[in-house]
C-alpha positions in Angstrom: -2.9 23.9 9.2 -2.0 21.0 11.3 -4.0 17.7 11.8 -3.0 15.0 14.4 -3.7 11.4 13.3 -3.0 8.2 15.3 -0.5 6.4 13.6 0.4 2.7 14.3 0.3 1.8 17.7 -1.8 4.7 18.6 0.8 7.4 18.7 -0.1 10.8 17.6 1.6 12.0 14.3 1.5 15.6 13.2 0.4 16.3 9.7 0.6 19.1 7.6 -2.5 19.5 5.3 -1.5 21.4 2.2 -4.6 22.2 -0.3 -2.6 25.0 -2.2 -0.4 23.9 -5.0 1.8 27.3 -4.7 3.8 26.2 -7.9 5.1 23.5 -6.0 4.6 19.6 -6.3 3.1 18.4 -2.9 4.1 14.7 -2.5 3.6 13.0 0.9 6.4 15.2 2.0 8.6 13.5 4.7 6.6 10.5 5.0 7.7 9.4 1.5 11.4 8.5 2.4 10.1 6.5 5.5 7.9 4.9 3.2 10.4 3.7 0.9 12.6 2.5 3.8 9.7 0.2 5.0 9.4 -1.4 1.4 13.1 -1.8 1.2 13.3 -3.4 4.7 10.6 -5.9 3.7 8.3 -4.6 6.3 4.9 -6.6 5.8 3.1 -5.7 2.8 -0.2 -5.0 4.7 1.6 -2.6 7.2 3.3 -0.7 4.4 -0.2 -0.2 2.7 -1.6 1.2 6.0 1.4 3.4 6.5 0.7 4.6 2.7 -2.9 5.6 3.6 -2.0 7.2 6.9 0.4 9.5 5.1 -2.0 10.2 2.4 -4.9 10.8 4.9 -2.4 13.2 6.5 -1.5 14.8 3.4 -5.1 15.6 2.1 -7.1 16.1 5.5 -10.6 14.9 6.1 -9.9 11.8 4.3 -9.9 8.2 4.8 -8.2 5.6 2.5 -7.6 2.2 2.2 -5.5 -0.1 -0.4 -7.1 -3.3 -1.1 -5.4 -6.5 -2.8 -6.8 -8.6 -5.4 -7.1 -11.6 -3.3 -8.9 -9.7 -0.7 -12.5 -10.8 0.3 -15.0 -8.5 -1.9 -17.7 -8.5 0.8 -14.9 -6.6 3.1 -14.7 -3.7 0.5 -18.6 -3.6 0.3 -18.6 -3.5 4.1 -16.1 -0.7 4.1 -18.2 1.3 1.5 -21.2 0.6 3.7 -19.7 2.1 6.6 -18.3 5.1 5.1 -21.8 6.2 4.2 -23.3 5.1 7.7 -20.7 7.5 8.8 -21.7 10.2 6.4 -18.5 10.0 4.4 -18.6 10.8 0.7 -16.6 8.7 -2.1 -13.6 11.1 -2.9 -11.4 8.9 -4.9 -11.6 5.3 -6.3 -8.5 4.2 -8.4 -6.6 1.2 -9.5 -3.1 0.2 -8.2 -1.5 -1.2 -11.3 2.3 -2.3 -12.4 4.2 -0.6 -15.1 3.1 -3.4 -17.4 -0.6 -2.6 -16.4 -1.0 -5.5 -14.4 -3.6 -5.0 -11.7 -2.4 -5.3 -8.2 -5.1 -3.4 -6.1 -7.1 -0.7 -5.7 -7.3 2.4 -3.7 -10.6 3.8 -2.2 -10.8 7.2 -0.4 -13.6 9.0 1.4 -14.2 12.6 2.7 -15.9 14.3 5.0 -17.3 16.6 2.2 -18.9 16.0 -1.1 -16.1 17.0 -3.4 -13.5 15.7 -5.8 -9.6 15.8 -5.2 -7.8 19.1 -6.3 -4.7 19.0 -8.7 -2.5 18.9 -5.9 -4.4 16.1 -3.9 -4.1 14.2 -7.1 -0.8 14.4 -7.4 -0.4 13.2 -4.0 -3.0 10.3 -4.9 -1.0 9.5 -7.9 2.2 9.2 -5.6 0.4 7.2 -2.8 -0.6 4.6 -5.9 3.1 4.7 -7.1 4.5 3.7 -3.8 1.4 1.1 -3.3 2.4 -0.4 -6.7 5.9 -0.6 -5.6 5.4 -2.4 -2.2 2.9 -4.7 -3.8 5.0 -5.8 -6.7 8.1 -6.3 -4.5 6.4 -8.3 -2.1 5.0 -10.7 -5.1 8.6 -10.9 -6.5 9.9 -11.8 -2.8 7.3 -14.5 -2.3 7.8 -15.7 -5.9 11.6 -15.7 -5.4 11.3 -17.5 -1.7 9.0 -19.9 -3.7 11.6 -21.1 -6.2 14.2 -21.2 -3.6 12.3 -23.8 -1.5 11.7 -25.8 -4.8 15.3 -25.8 -5.7 16.6 -26.4 -2.1 14.1 -29.5 -1.6 16.1 -32.8 -2.2 14.9 -35.1 -4.7 13.0 -38.2 -3.2 13.8 -41.8 -3.9 17.3 -41.5 -4.9 20.1 -41.8 -2.5 23.5 -40.1 -3.5 25.6 -42.7 -4.8 29.1 -42.7 -3.1 32.4 -44.1 -5.0 33.8 -45.3 -1.7 31.4 -47.9 -1.1 31.8 -51.1 -3.0 29.4 -54.1 -2.4 
């Protein structure tokens, strides 16, 4: 069954919705390679996280997801939950996004048109989306920390003029 989803910039994307396991692990299909490319190209973090959510929503179908970061406004998350309830959506899944060392990096919230829990194959997709989000957030943090170190290292020491051996006074 096909489902159309509006991607970034409003273009229509066709998504395959798979609910049956069929003995195969169903990940985020073709979108996963694209998502990894976005992460490696250092596309802005929020854009990458939105694309992960779009791919997950397409894969599962009849679901809406969002990934929030620890520094995001907690009131916004409460507002999103209230909006979901207002529009008749049910809590489908709520899970933390963590680094390999257990460091909390964010959280994934999903809402569905139906009051139900994820199937085994949907849970695999959710786990893969959490893994991709973890990679994206960790890479973003590492890049931000690295550029911060570069700025500190390249800042000249103030109050000291370089000594020149040619100048004799």
